[in-house]
N, CA, C and O atoms as a DFTB+ gen file, in Angstrom:
496 C
 N C O
     1  1     -16.790       3.577      12.247
     2  2     -17.296       3.474      10.897
     3  2     -16.500       2.403      10.166
     4  3     -15.271       2.459      10.127
     5  1     -17.177       1.451       9.600
     6  2     -16.465       0.399       8.881
     7  2     -16.992       0.313       7.463
     8  3     -18.141       0.645       7.172
     9  1     -16.112      -0.143       6.600
    10  2     -16.499      -0.306       5.203
    11  2     -17.036      -1.709       5.007
    12  3     -16.400      -2.667       5.447
    13  1     -18.185      -1.867       4.363
    14  2     -18.711      -3.199       4.118
    15  2     -17.745      -3.991       3.251
    16  3     -17.225      -3.490       2.254
    17  1     -17.516      -5.230       3.645
    18  2     -16.690      -6.111       2.840
    19  2     -15.196      -5.943       3.005
    20  3     -14.422      -6.630       2.339
    21  1     -14.770      -5.036       3.884
    22  2     -13.334      -4.805       4.024
    23  2     -12.657      -6.017       4.638
    24  3     -11.606      -6.439       4.157
    25  1     -13.233      -6.589       5.691
    26  2     -12.559      -7.695       6.363
    27  2     -12.413      -8.904       5.451
    28  3     -11.381      -9.573       5.481
    29  1     -13.413      -9.193       4.650
    30  2     -13.341     -10.323       3.732
    31  2     -12.276     -10.083       2.667
    32  3     -11.437     -10.948       2.413
    33  1     -12.312      -8.923       2.058
    34  2     -11.352      -8.611       1.007
    35  2      -9.949      -8.472       1.577
    36  3      -8.969      -8.819       0.917
    37  1      -9.853      -7.970       2.792
    38  2      -8.542      -7.827       3.419
    39  2      -7.936      -9.200       3.656
    40  3      -6.741      -9.392       3.429
    41  1      -8.730     -10.150       4.102
    42  2      -8.186     -11.484       4.330
    43  2      -7.784     -12.148       3.021
    44  3      -6.814     -12.904       2.991
    45  1      -8.513     -11.880       1.932
    46  2      -8.130     -12.404       0.626
    47  2      -6.784     -11.840       0.197
    48  3      -5.962     -12.562      -0.367
    49  1      -6.551     -10.572       0.455
    50  2      -5.314      -9.923       0.050
    51  2      -4.155     -10.285       0.969
    52  3      -2.997     -10.158       0.573
    53  1      -4.445     -10.732       2.186
    54  2      -3.380     -11.076       3.124
    55  2      -2.517     -12.201       2.572
    56  3      -1.299     -12.195       2.754
    57  1      -3.137     -13.167       1.897
    58  2      -2.357     -14.249       1.298
    59  2      -1.404     -13.704       0.250
    60  3      -0.250     -14.124       0.171
    61  1      -1.891     -12.763      -0.557
    62  2      -1.047     -12.160      -1.592
    63  2       0.128     -11.422      -0.975
    64  3       1.251     -11.505      -1.471
    65  1      -0.128     -10.710       0.092
    66  2       0.936      -9.948       0.744
    67  2       1.890     -10.893       1.462
    68  3       3.096     -10.648       1.504
    69  1       1.354     -11.971       2.025
    70  2       2.217     -12.934       2.695
    71  2       3.238     -13.503       1.713
    72  3       4.380     -13.767       2.089
    73  1       2.835     -13.692       0.463
    74  2       3.775     -14.166      -0.539
    75  2       4.845     -13.121      -0.820
    76  3       5.974     -13.469      -1.165
    77  1       4.506     -11.851      -0.676
    78  2       5.514     -10.821      -0.906
    79  2       6.536     -10.785       0.229
    80  3       7.659     -10.313       0.046
    81  1       6.143     -11.287       1.404
    82  2       7.090     -11.378       2.510
    83  2       8.221     -12.332       2.124
    84  3       9.372     -12.133       2.513
    85  1       7.884     -13.362       1.361
    86  2       8.905     -14.306       0.910
    87  2       9.912     -13.645      -0.018
    88  3      11.008     -14.167      -0.221
    89  1       9.547     -12.500      -0.581
    90  2      10.425     -11.805      -1.515
    91  2      11.356     -10.814      -0.822
    92  3      11.973      -9.976      -1.480
    93  1      11.461     -10.907       0.507
    94  2      12.386     -10.035       1.231
    95  2      13.776     -10.258       0.659
    96  3      14.225     -11.399       0.548
    97  1      14.458      -9.186       0.297
    98  2      15.770      -9.330      -0.336
    99  2      16.695     -10.254       0.449
   100  3      16.704     -10.250       1.680
   101  1      17.468     -11.041      -0.284
   102  2      18.370     -11.992       0.350
   103  2      19.522     -11.307       1.064
   104  3      20.255     -11.954       1.812
   105  1      19.693     -10.014       0.848
   106  2      20.756      -9.278       1.523
   107  2      20.484      -9.149       3.022
   108  3      21.400      -8.875       3.798
   109  1      19.225      -9.345       3.431
   110  2      18.873      -9.264       4.843
   111  2      19.341     -10.554       5.516
   112  3      19.051     -11.649       5.036
   113  1      20.063     -10.422       6.625
   114  2      20.634     -11.589       7.308
   115  2      19.547     -12.504       7.855
   116  3      18.401     -12.085       8.015
   117  1      19.902     -13.741       8.140
   118  2      18.965     -14.771       8.561
   119  2      18.137     -14.409       9.779
   120  3      16.910     -14.499       9.731
   121  1      18.780     -13.995      10.883
   122  2      18.042     -13.672      12.103
   123  2      17.169     -12.441      11.902
   124  3      16.013     -12.410      12.324
   125  1      17.732     -11.434      11.257
   126  2      16.973     -10.215      11.000
   127  2      15.826     -10.490      10.024
   128  3      14.749      -9.905      10.136
   129  1      16.070     -11.378       9.077
   130  2      15.028     -11.762       8.117
   131  2      13.848     -12.393       8.858
   132  3      12.690     -12.086       8.572
   133  1      14.148     -13.266       9.802
   134  2      13.084     -13.917      10.574
   135  2      12.296     -12.886      11.383
   136  3      11.068     -12.950      11.446
   137  1      13.000     -11.941      11.999
   138  2      12.313     -10.883      12.760
   139  2      11.448     -10.022      11.853
   140  3      10.351      -9.621      12.241
   141  1      11.936      -9.731      10.636
   142  2      11.143      -8.954       9.674
   143  2       9.875      -9.704       9.271
   144  3       8.797      -9.114       9.201
   145  1      10.006     -10.999       9.008
   146  2       8.839     -11.792       8.634
   147  2       7.785     -11.769       9.734
   148  3       6.598     -11.589       9.458
   149  1       8.217     -11.951      10.979
   150  2       7.279     -11.903      12.102
   151  2       6.640     -10.526      12.237
   152  3       5.437     -10.407      12.468
   153  1       7.459      -9.491      12.091
   154  2       6.951      -8.124      12.194
   155  2       5.891      -7.868      11.129
   156  3       4.824      -7.336      11.435
   157  1       6.173      -8.241       9.881
   158  2       5.216      -8.014       8.800
   159  2       3.939      -8.818       9.002
   160  3       2.849      -8.331       8.701
   161  1       4.060     -10.036       9.505
   162  2       2.862     -10.838       9.766
   163  2       1.990     -10.179      10.826
   164  3       0.762     -10.246      10.760
   165  1       2.629      -9.544      11.802
   166  2       1.879      -8.851      12.849
   167  2       1.217      -7.577      12.322
   168  3       0.133      -7.211      12.776
   169  1       1.849      -6.915      11.386
   170  2       1.392      -5.605      10.926
   171  2       0.461      -5.647       9.713
   172  3      -0.283      -4.693       9.483
   173  1       0.485      -6.729       8.933
   174  2      -0.170      -6.700       7.628
   175  2      -1.679      -6.504       7.692
   176  3      -2.218      -5.757       6.875
   177  1      -2.385      -7.139       8.625
   178  2      -3.844      -7.000       8.685
   179  2      -4.242      -5.559       9.001
   180  3      -5.126      -4.993       8.357
   181  1      -3.589      -4.982       9.986
   182  2      -3.890      -3.603      10.367
   183  2      -3.557      -2.650       9.219
   184  3      -4.326      -1.738       8.915
   185  1      -2.399      -2.873       8.583
   186  2      -1.991      -2.008       7.473
   187  2      -2.964      -2.123       6.306
   188  3      -3.287      -1.119       5.670
   189  1      -3.435      -3.336       6.016
   190  2      -4.414      -3.517       4.936
   191  2      -5.716      -2.791       5.228
   192  3      -6.302      -2.170       4.342
   193  1      -6.164      -2.872       6.471
   194  2      -7.404      -2.184       6.838
   195  2      -7.253      -0.669       6.711
   196  3      -8.149       0.013       6.212
   197  1      -6.120      -0.153       7.164
   198  2      -5.870       1.288       7.069
   199  2      -5.829       1.724       5.610
   200  3      -6.455       2.715       5.233
   201  1      -5.092       0.980       4.794
   202  2      -4.962       1.326       3.374
   203  2      -6.285       1.159       2.638
   204  3      -6.613       1.972       1.774
   205  1      -7.046       0.123       2.961
   206  2      -8.343      -0.089       2.307
   207  2      -9.305       1.043       2.657
   208  3     -10.075       1.486       1.805
   209  1      -9.266       1.507       3.887
   210  2     -10.121       2.625       4.275
   211  2      -9.722       3.892       3.522
   212  3     -10.578       4.680       3.121
   213  1      -8.421       4.080       3.334
   214  2      -7.923       5.278       2.654
   215  2      -8.210       5.258       1.158
   216  3      -8.607       6.272       0.583
   217  1      -8.009       4.103       0.530
   218  2      -8.142       4.030      -0.929
   219  2      -9.534       3.635      -1.396
   220  3      -9.923       3.930      -2.525
   221  1     -10.285       2.964      -0.521
   222  2     -11.596       2.423      -0.872
   223  2     -11.505       1.436      -2.042
   224  3     -12.465       1.226      -2.783
   225  1     -10.323       0.844      -2.176
   226  2     -10.079      -0.121      -3.235
   227  2      -9.108      -1.163      -2.692
   228  3      -7.983      -0.840      -2.312
   229  1      -9.549      -2.401      -2.661
   230  2      -8.761      -3.432      -2.006
   231  2      -7.478      -3.767      -2.770
   232  3      -6.455      -4.059      -2.151
   233  1      -7.519      -3.731      -4.081
   234  2      -6.308      -4.007      -4.871
   235  2      -5.266      -2.911      -4.646
   236  3      -4.082      -3.197      -4.469
   237  1      -5.714      -1.664      -4.655
   238  2      -4.785      -0.560      -4.400
   239  2      -4.228      -0.633      -2.983
   240  3      -3.058      -0.327      -2.755
   241  1      -5.062      -1.036      -2.036
   242  2      -4.604      -1.156      -0.647
   243  2      -3.498      -2.205      -0.528
   244  3      -2.493      -1.983       0.145
   245  1      -3.691      -3.338      -1.182
   246  2      -2.667      -4.386      -1.141
   247  2      -1.375      -3.901      -1.796
   248  3      -0.283      -4.186      -1.304
   249  1      -1.497      -3.177      -2.894
   250  2      -0.310      -2.625      -3.549
   251  2       0.424      -1.654      -2.639
   252  3       1.653      -1.656      -2.579
   253  1      -0.333      -0.825      -1.932
   254  2       0.290       0.137      -1.017
   255  2       1.034      -0.569       0.115
   256  3       2.137      -0.170       0.487
   257  1       0.425      -1.616       0.654
   258  2       1.067      -2.333       1.753
   259  2       2.326      -3.040       1.253
   260  3       3.346      -3.046       1.943
   261  1       2.264      -3.631       0.066
   262  2       3.455      -4.263      -0.499
   263  2       4.571      -3.231      -0.723
   264  3       5.732      -3.477      -0.395
   265  1       4.206      -2.098      -1.275
   266  2       5.180      -1.040      -1.505
   267  2       5.783      -0.565      -0.182
   268  3       6.984      -0.306      -0.095
   269  1       4.947      -0.455       0.836
   270  2       5.413      -0.056       2.163
   271  2       6.426      -1.057       2.702
   272  3       7.472      -0.676       3.228
   273  1       6.108      -2.337       2.566
   274  2       7.016      -3.376       3.058
   275  2       8.364      -3.325       2.335
   276  3       9.417      -3.433       2.963
   277  1       8.324      -3.163       1.032
   278  2       9.575      -3.114       0.270
   279  2      10.403      -1.887       0.619
   280  3      11.620      -1.981       0.784
   281  1       9.752      -0.742       0.732
   282  2      10.485       0.468       1.121
   283  2      11.094       0.308       2.511
   284  3      12.228       0.715       2.763
   285  1      10.313      -0.295       3.403
   286  2      10.791      -0.498       4.768
   287  2      12.028      -1.384       4.781
   288  3      13.013      -1.066       5.447
   289  1      11.984      -2.495       4.050
   290  2      13.120      -3.425       4.031
   291  2      14.353      -2.759       3.447
   292  3      15.458      -2.917       3.967
   293  1      14.166      -2.022       2.376
   294  2      15.308      -1.384       1.717
   295  2      15.986      -0.344       2.596
   296  3      17.212      -0.228       2.583
   297  1      15.211       0.409       3.356
   298  2      15.779       1.544       4.078
   299  2      15.993       1.309       5.574
   300  3      16.930       1.860       6.151
   301  1      15.142       0.501       6.212
   302  2      15.153       0.462       7.679
   303  2      15.290      -0.926       8.289
   304  3      15.173      -1.056       9.508
   305  1      15.530      -1.954       7.510
   306  2      15.604      -3.307       8.074
   307  2      16.782      -3.484       9.021
   308  3      16.772      -4.393       9.851
   309  1      17.790      -2.638       8.912
   310  2      18.956      -2.749       9.788
   311  2      18.770      -2.007      11.111
   312  3      19.627      -2.081      11.991
   313  1      17.658      -1.298      11.250
   314  2      17.396      -0.572      12.502
   315  2      16.989      -1.534      13.607
   316  3      16.676      -2.699      13.359
   317  1      17.001      -1.027      14.816
   318  2      16.574      -1.805      15.976
   319  2      15.077      -2.126      15.841
   320  3      14.292      -1.236      15.512
   321  1      14.673      -3.366      16.085
   322  2      13.261      -3.734      15.941
   323  2      12.292      -2.899      16.770
   324  3      11.119      -2.800      16.412
   325  1      12.744      -2.302      17.857
   326  2      11.846      -1.454      18.646
   327  2      11.464      -0.179      17.881
   328  3      10.468       0.463      18.213
   329  1      12.243       0.188      16.868
   330  2      11.948       1.377      16.057
   331  2      11.037       1.061      14.869
   332  3      10.529       1.981      14.228
   333  1      10.825      -0.200      14.569
   334  2      10.111      -0.592      13.362
   335  2       8.644      -0.140      13.285
   336  3       8.245       0.384      12.245
   337  1       7.824      -0.316      14.328
   338  2       6.406       0.034      14.166
   339  2       6.154       1.480      13.740
   340  3       5.399       1.695      12.792
   341  1       6.752       2.485      14.397
   342  2       6.469       3.851      13.938
   343  2       7.022       4.133      12.535
   344  3       6.411       4.867      11.758
   345  1       8.170       3.551      12.219
   346  2       8.735       3.743      10.881
   347  2       7.832       3.125       9.820
   348  3       7.563       3.741       8.789
   349  1       7.369       1.911      10.076
   350  2       6.493       1.226       9.133
   351  2       5.214       2.029       8.889
   352  3       4.803       2.215       7.743
   353  1       4.595       2.498       9.953
   354  2       3.333       3.232       9.801
   355  2       3.544       4.603       9.156
   356  3       2.653       5.096       8.465
   357  1       4.676       5.210       9.365
   358  2       4.978       6.481       8.688
   359  2       5.162       6.241       7.198
   360  3       4.683       7.025       6.378
   361  1       5.852       5.163       6.841
   362  2       6.022       4.841       5.420
   363  2       4.669       4.544       4.781
   364  3       4.397       4.985       3.665
   365  1       3.818       3.794       5.488
   366  2       2.472       3.503       4.977
   367  2       1.696       4.796       4.775
   368  3       1.043       4.974       3.747
   369  1       1.760       5.687       5.735
   370  2       1.059       6.965       5.631
   371  2       1.572       7.771       4.435
   372  3       0.779       8.358       3.698
   373  1       2.878       7.803       4.240
   374  2       3.453       8.523       3.102
   375  2       3.049       7.881       1.776
   376  3       2.777       8.585       0.803
   377  1       3.009       6.560       1.733
   378  2       2.566       5.871       0.508
   379  2       1.112       6.206       0.190
   380  3       0.755       6.395      -0.973
   381  1       0.272       6.279       1.224
   382  2      -1.140       6.624       1.001
   383  2      -1.278       8.064       0.505
   384  3      -2.092       8.338      -0.377
   385  1      -0.503       8.969       1.057
   386  2      -0.534      10.364       0.609
   387  2      -0.079      10.461      -0.842
   388  3      -0.695      11.164      -1.642
   389  1       0.997       9.756      -1.182
   390  2       1.470       9.748      -2.576
   391  2       0.396       9.188      -3.509
   392  3       0.176       9.720      -4.597
   393  1      -0.269       8.116      -3.082
   394  2      -1.331       7.511      -3.892
   395  2      -2.470       8.506      -4.110
   396  3      -2.977       8.642      -5.223
   397  1      -2.870       9.200      -3.039
   398  2      -3.960      10.167      -3.150
   399  2      -3.586      11.325      -4.074
   400  3      -4.430      11.807      -4.829
   401  1      -2.355      11.767      -4.024
   402  2      -1.902      12.836      -4.929
   403  2      -1.932      12.371      -6.374
   404  3      -2.383      13.101      -7.256
   405  1      -1.448      11.148      -6.619
   406  2      -1.485      10.617      -7.994
   407  2      -2.918      10.479      -8.484
   408  3      -3.212      10.764      -9.645
   409  1      -3.812      10.041      -7.598
   410  2      -5.221       9.914      -7.982
   411  2      -5.821      11.276      -8.325
   412  3      -6.606      11.388      -9.266
   413  1      -5.460      12.296      -7.576
   414  2      -5.987      13.637      -7.845
   415  2      -5.553      14.114      -9.228
   416  3      -6.347      14.695      -9.968
   417  1      -4.297      13.868      -9.572
   418  2      -3.799      14.262     -10.896
   419  2      -4.508      13.460     -11.983
   420  3      -4.939      14.016     -12.994
   421  1      -4.625      12.149     -11.769
   422  2      -5.313      11.306     -12.764
   423  2      -6.758      11.744     -12.949
   424  3      -7.250      11.822     -14.075
   425  1      -7.430      12.026     -11.853
   426  2      -8.833      12.450     -11.946
   427  2      -8.968      13.787     -12.666
   428  3      -9.934      14.010     -13.397
   429  1      -8.012      14.664     -12.461
   430  2      -8.040      15.955     -13.144
   431  2      -7.935      15.749     -14.662
   432  3      -8.680      16.356     -15.431
   433  1      -7.009      14.894     -15.077
   434  2      -6.866      14.617     -16.505
   435  2      -8.091      13.906     -17.060
   436  3      -8.525      14.183     -18.178
   437  1      -8.644      12.992     -16.278
   438  2      -9.854      12.292     -16.728
   439  2     -11.002      13.271     -16.929
   440  3     -11.767      13.143     -17.885
   441  1     -11.126      14.242     -16.040
   442  2     -12.222      15.209     -16.175
   443  2     -11.999      16.094     -17.396
   444  3     -12.955      16.459     -18.080
   445  1     -10.746      16.442     -17.673
   446  2     -10.468      17.240     -18.872
   447  2     -10.779      16.440     -20.132
   448  3     -11.359      16.960     -21.084
   449  1     -10.391      15.185     -20.125
   450  2     -10.654      14.347     -21.298
   451  2     -12.147      14.114     -21.482
   452  3     -12.626      14.064     -22.616
   453  1     -12.877      13.973     -20.409
   454  2     -14.320      13.776     -20.491
   455  2     -14.993      15.015     -21.062
   456  3     -15.887      14.897     -21.901
   457  1     -14.585      16.191     -20.627
   458  2     -15.141      17.438     -21.150
   459  2     -14.841      17.548     -22.640
   460  3     -15.702      17.948     -23.424
   461  1     -13.636      17.197     -23.023
   462  2     -13.269      17.271     -24.436
   463  2     -14.073      16.281     -25.263
   464  3     -14.433      16.582     -26.400
   465  1     -14.362      15.103     -24.713
   466  2     -15.158      14.108     -25.427
   467  2     -16.619      14.524     -25.537
   468  3     -17.293      14.171     -26.505
   469  1     -17.114      15.273     -24.550
   470  2     -18.512      15.689     -24.541
   471  2     -18.800      16.847     -25.468
   472  3     -19.946      17.037     -25.876
   473  1     -17.789      17.629     -25.813
   474  2     -17.993      18.788     -26.682
   475  2     -18.269      18.325     -28.116
   476  3     -17.635      17.387     -28.599
   477  1     -19.208      18.979     -28.791
   478  2     -19.488      18.595     -30.181
   479  2     -18.324      18.973     -31.095
   480  3     -17.597      19.936     -30.851
   481  1     -18.179      18.197     -32.133
   482  2     -17.113      18.449     -33.099
   483  2     -17.494      19.682     -33.928
   484  3     -18.534      19.687     -34.587
   485  1     -16.660      20.720     -33.897
   486  2     -16.990      21.971     -34.562
   487  2     -16.075      22.209     -35.762
   488  3     -15.720      23.350     -36.059
   489  1     -15.695      21.139     -36.445
   490  2     -14.794      21.288     -37.589
   491  2     -15.545      21.600     -38.867
   492  3     -14.898      21.864     -39.880
   493  1     -16.850      21.587     -38.886
   494  2     -17.623      21.838     -40.118
   495  2     -17.740      23.276     -40.422
   496  3     -18.356      23.649     -41.420
């Protein structure tokens, strides 16, 4: 099952995410920085597709992937590169779950506000 327009929008967002790769903290050493850049370039298309399928929103998907990359660099960039793929995908999965929980709360408040707006004013 594929979402219409995902591949086109994903490729548009890949450029945006590629620019975020340049923002890898300078605290990461040169050789490790290069390995991280290569790793992210390999993972970004797949991660965008996964996130876009989960969120059904390409902007939110790109934000999730960027957040995943930043969390990964902050916490796990010093790990052995053979450990990176499962760690990266677990962080992505956790970011998607957090996003879905926030959306559920937002939608709940939106529905309450909509009900309140639909009720007639009974102050008379």
